[in-house]
C-alpha positions in Angstrom: 20.2 9.8 -15.0 18.4 10.7 -11.8 20.5 10.0 -8.7 18.7 8.1 -5.9 20.6 10.2 -3.5 18.5 13.1 -4.1 15.7 11.5 -2.2 17.6 10.8 0.9 16.7 12.3 4.2 17.4 11.6 8.0 14.5 10.6 10.1 14.8 10.1 13.9 13.7 6.7 14.8 11.1 8.1 17.4 8.9 9.7 14.7 8.1 6.4 13.0 4.6 5.6 14.1 4.5 2.4 15.5 0.7 2.5 16.4 -2.2 4.6 14.6 -3.6 7.6 16.2 -6.2 7.1 19.0 -9.0 7.9 16.2 -9.0 7.2 12.5 -9.5 10.8 11.9 -7.3 12.1 14.5 -3.8 12.5 12.8 -2.5 15.6 11.5 -2.4 16.7 7.6 0.3 18.9 6.1 -1.1 20.9 3.2 1.7 21.6 0.6 0.9 24.1 -2.2 2.4 22.6 -5.4 3.1 26.1 -7.0 4.6 28.0 -4.1 5.7 25.2 -2.0 4.1 26.9 1.1 3.0 24.5 3.9 0.3 24.4 6.8 -0.6 21.9 9.3 -4.1 21.0 10.3 -6.3 18.3 11.4 -7.0 15.7 8.9 -10.6 16.3 9.3 -10.5 19.5 7.6 -9.8 17.8 4.1 -13.4 18.6 3.1 -12.1 22.3 3.1 -10.2 21.6 -0.1 -12.8 19.9 -2.1 -15.7 21.6 -4.0 -19.0 20.1 -5.1 -18.4 18.4 -8.3 -14.9 17.4 -7.4 -13.9 13.8 -7.3 -12.2 11.5 -4.8 -10.7 8.3 -5.9 -9.6 5.6 -3.4 -8.1 2.0 -3.5 -10.6 -0.4 -2.2 -7.8 -3.4 -1.8 -8.1 -5.2 1.4 -5.0 -6.5 3.2 -4.6 -10.6 3.6 -4.2 -12.0 6.9 -1.2 -13.3 5.1 1.7 -13.7 7.6 1.7 -17.5 8.7 4.1 -19.8 10.7 4.8 -23.3 10.2 7.1 -26.3 11.1 8.6 -28.8 9.1 6.6 -32.0 9.4 8.1 -35.1 11.1 9.7 -33.5 14.1 8.6 -31.4 17.2 11.7 -29.3 16.7 11.5 -29.2 12.8 12.5 -26.3 11.1 10.2 -23.0 11.7 9.3 -21.3 8.7 7.6 -17.9 8.5 5.8 -17.1 5.2 3.9 -14.0 3.5 1.3 -14.9 1.1 1.6 -12.8 -2.1 -0.7 -14.0 -4.8 -2.5 -17.1 -6.1 -1.1 -18.9 -9.1 -3.1 -18.7 -12.2 -6.3 -18.6 -10.4 -5.6 -21.6 -8.2 -7.3 -21.6 -4.9 -4.6 -23.5 -3.1 -1.4 -23.0 -4.9 0.3 -19.6 -4.0 3.5 -17.5 -4.4 4.8 -16.6 -1.1 7.8 -15.1 0.7 9.4 -17.9 2.9 12.1 -17.9 5.3 14.4 -19.4 6.1 14.7 -20.0 2.4 17.6 -22.6 2.7 15.3 -25.0 4.5 12.5 -24.7 1.9 13.9 -27.2 -0.6 11.1 -28.6 -3.0 9.1 -31.4 -1.3 9.3 -30.0 2.1 5.8 -30.4 3.9 5.3 -27.9 6.8 2.4 -27.7 9.2 0.9 -24.6 10.2 1.1 -23.2 13.7 -1.6 -22.0 15.9 -1.7 -18.7 17.6 0.1 -20.0 20.6 3.0 -21.6 18.3 1.8 -25.2 18.6 1.3 -27.5 15.7 -2.4 -27.4 14.5 -4.2 -30.8 15.2 -6.0 -30.7 11.7 -2.9 -31.3 9.7 -3.2 -28.0 7.9 0.0 -27.1 5.9 1.7 -26.8 2.8 4.1 -28.3 0.3 7.1 -26.4 -1.2 6.9 -26.9 -5.0 9.6 -24.6 -6.2 11.5 -21.5 -6.0 10.8 -18.4 -8.4 13.1 -16.5 -10.2 12.4 -13.5 -8.2 13.2 -15.4 -4.8 9.5 -16.0 -3.8 8.5 -19.7 -3.6 5.5 -21.5 -4.9 3.6 -23.7 -2.5 0.5 -25.9 -2.4 -1.6 -25.8 0.6 -3.4 -29.2 1.4 -6.7 -27.3 2.2 -8.2 -25.1 -0.8 -10.1 -22.9 1.9 -7.6 -20.0 2.0 -9.9 -17.7 3.8 -10.5 -20.2 6.7 -6.5 -20.8 6.8 -6.0 -17.0 7.1 -8.7 -16.6 9.8 -7.2 -19.6 11.8 -3.6 -19.1 11.3 -3.0 -15.7 9.6 -1.4 -12.5 11.0 -1.9 -9.0 9.9 1.7 -8.3 7.9 2.7 -5.1 9.5 5.5 -3.3 7.6 8.9 -4.2 8.9 9.5 -0.5 10.3 6.6 -0.6 12.7 8.9 -3.4 14.4 6.4 -5.1 16.7 4.2 -8.2 16.6 0.7 -7.6 15.2 -2.0 -7.1 17.8 -5.9 -7.6 17.5 -6.5 -3.9 16.9 -4.2 -4.0 13.9 -6.9 -6.3 12.1 -9.3 -3.3 12.1 -6.8 -0.3 11.8 -4.6 -1.6 9.4 -7.6 -1.7 6.7 -9.4 1.1 5.1 -13.0 1.4 6.1 -13.8 0.8 2.4 -11.5 -2.4 1.8 -13.7 -4.9 0.2 -11.3 -6.8 -2.3 -8.9 -9.2 -0.6 -5.3 -9.4 -2.1 -2.9 -7.0 -0.7 0.2 -7.5 1.4 0.2 -4.0 2.6 -2.5 -1.3 3.3 -3.0 1.8 1.1 -2.1 3.8 4.0 -3.3 7.3 2.8 -6.9 5.9 3.3 -6.4 4.7 6.7 -7.4 8.2 7.9 -11.0 8.1 6.5 -14.0 7.5 8.6 -17.5 6.7 7.1 -18.5 10.0 8.5 -16.0 12.0 6.6 -16.8 10.2 3.4 -20.5 10.7 3.9 -19.8 14.3 4.5 -18.0 14.6 1.4 -21.0 13.0 -0.5 -23.2 15.4 1.0 -21.3 18.2 -0.1 -21.6 17.0 -3.7 -18.0 15.6 -3.9 -18.0 12.2 -5.8 -16.3 9.1 -4.3 -15.1 6.4 -6.5 -13.2 3.1 -5.7 -10.6 1.3 -7.9 -8.4 -1.7 -6.9 -4.7 -2.0 -6.8 -3.3 -5.2 -4.9 -0.3 -3.8 -3.0 2.5 -6.1 -3.4 5.6 -6.8 -1.2 7.7 -4.8 -3.6 6.2 -1.5 -2.2 8.7 -1.8 0.6 11.8 -2.7 -1.6 14.3 0.3 -1.4 15.7 1.7 -4.4 19.4 0.4 -3.8 20.7 1.3 -7.4 22.7 4.7 -7.7 20.2 5.8 -10.5 16.5 5.5 -10.6 16.4 4.2 -14.0 18.3 1.3 -13.0 15.7 0.0 -10.5 13.6 -3.1 -11.3 10.0 -2.0 -10.4 7.6 -4.6 -8.8 4.4 -5.6 -10.8 1.0 -5.3 -9.1 -2.5 -6.3 -10.3 -5.3 -3.5 -10.7 -8.8 -3.0 -11.7 -10.1 0.6 -13.1 -13.8 -0.1 -13.6 -15.6 1.6 -16.3 -17.7 3.8 -14.0 -14.6 5.1 -12.2 -12.9 5.9 -15.5 -16.0 7.8 -16.7 -16.1 9.6 -13.3 -12.6 10.8 -13.8 -13.0 11.8 -17.5 -16.4 13.6 -16.7 -14.8 15.4 -13.6 -11.8 16.9 -15.9 -14.2 17.7 -18.6 -15.9 19.9 -16.4 -12.8 21.7 -15.4 -13.0 20.3 -11.8 -10.3 18.4 -9.6 -9.7 14.8 -8.9 -8.1 13.8 -5.7 -6.3 10.5 -5.6 -6.1 8.9 -2.1 -2.6 7.5 -2.0 0.4 6.5 -4.3 -1.5 3.3 -5.3 -4.3 5.2 -6.8 -2.1 7.3 -8.8 -0.2 4.1 -10.1 -3.6 2.8 -11.5 -4.6 6.1 -12.9 -1.4 6.9 -14.6 -1.0 3.2 -16.0 -4.6 3.7 -17.6 -4.0 7.5 -18.7 -3.5 8.9 -22.3 -1.2 11.9 -22.8 -4.2 14.2 -22.4 -5.2 13.0 -19.0 -8.1 10.9 -20.0 -8.0 7.2 -18.4 -9.1 4.1 -20.1 -10.9 1.4 -18.1 -8.9 -1.7 -17.8 -8.0 -4.8 -15.7 -4.2 -5.9 -15.8 -0.8 -5.6 -14.1 1.3 -2.5 -13.9 5.0 -2.1 -13.1 4.9 1.6 -13.9 7.6 3.7 -12.2 6.9 7.4 -11.7 9.8 9.6 -11.1 10.9 13.2 -12.1 10.9 14.9 -14.4 7.6 13.0 -15.4 4.6 14.9 -14.5 1.2 13.2 -13.7 -1.7 13.8 -15.8 -4.6 12.1 -14.4 -4.8 13.5 -11.1 -4.8 17.2 -9.8 -4.3 16.6 -6.0 -2.9 13.9 -3.9 -3.3 12.7 -0.5 -0.5 10.4 0.9 1.4 9.5 3.9 5.2 10.5 4.5 7.4 8.0 2.9 10.8 6.0 3.4 14.0 7.9 2.0 15.0 6.9 -1.4 12.0 5.1 -1.9 9.8 4.7 -5.3 7.0 6.4 -3.3 8.8 9.6 -2.4 10.0 9.7 -6.0 6.2 9.4 -7.2 5.1 12.2 -4.8 8.0 14.3 -6.5 6.1 14.1 -9.8 3.3 16.3 -8.4 5.8 19.0 -7.5 9.4 20.0 -7.3 11.5 17.3 -5.3 12.8 20.3 -3.2 9.5 21.5 -2.2 8.6 17.9 -1.1 11.9 17.4 1.0 11.4 21.0 2.5 7.9 19.9 3.6 9.5 16.8 5.1 11.8 18.9 7.0 9.1 21.0 8.5 7.2 17.9 9.2 10.1 16.6 11.3 10.7 20.0 13.0 6.8 19.8 14.0 7.1 16.3 15.2 4.8 14.7 12.8 4.5 10.9 12.6 5.9 9.2 9.6 5.2 6.1 7.5 2.0 3.7 7.5 0.4 4.6 10.8 1.8 8.3 10.6 0.3 11.6 9.6 -0.6 12.5 6.0 0.2 15.3 3.4 -2.2 16.9 1.0 -0.4 18.1 -2.2 -3.0 20.7 -3.8 
């Protein structure tokens, strides 16, 4: 049994990044040698130095929904105020969604709530939703009275920043909390390792002969769920939808067949590739849902390098990173990152495990 306490560490609050770097590629990158444990810190813009012609970079093109909305129970001006977070449509429906909804005690089936404008007033168009049921996982099924969910997000939605950022979303977050290659709407959180890339860096990698491929994993709210169990094996992992296209699987397999390296951008990319991997490291294209939970002593087989941000203590993401190299090396690197005043979590600096 793997104790979750082995993945704990202390982090000063001031090292949590509440805002992104002034420039996308302006963050720092810690490079960790997976064999020796040695680390060095440099600008993220130097990432191209670690990739050779013929290597492959694989990233996650999911796009974060403007899925945090506010509403009031209809019928009274002072009706109960709700906060909801879009999770996913139910069985392909356009207007029926699973959501997180609070306060839950007010969300009884049949309740109709009207969506609130940016200034907190009830919208004049009657746009709202009816609570249909509470799901077994604690989320709710609701039915919007307008099927144009894209319009509702534009008009009433807010960027769902992670709770540890501890501030309201601002206009700038609508751009900076998306990767520059985010094209497939469906995530409740950004694949944050990709936030550092600019079109210029990606184009320079292509010009160098590095392949760039995109898969999709729609990050779910469970990504923030802490491992509260004493042992990792007792944790119930969340489920996320993914797409691994034929062309991407072929590129991964061809890269390894040539003896060259695959760099996974972010833990979400790793979750897809490892969900689709055979024991020999070849990957099979598919579309599905994964609840894969990667923790030591398991080793990854489909990737050779990982770019990732610094993760929360006792999190499934920190455990996943420890499948790339020894846990002790990872935590020692985190201690150096703290000493060097690097910035942690979604809007923070990053680490390259090579």
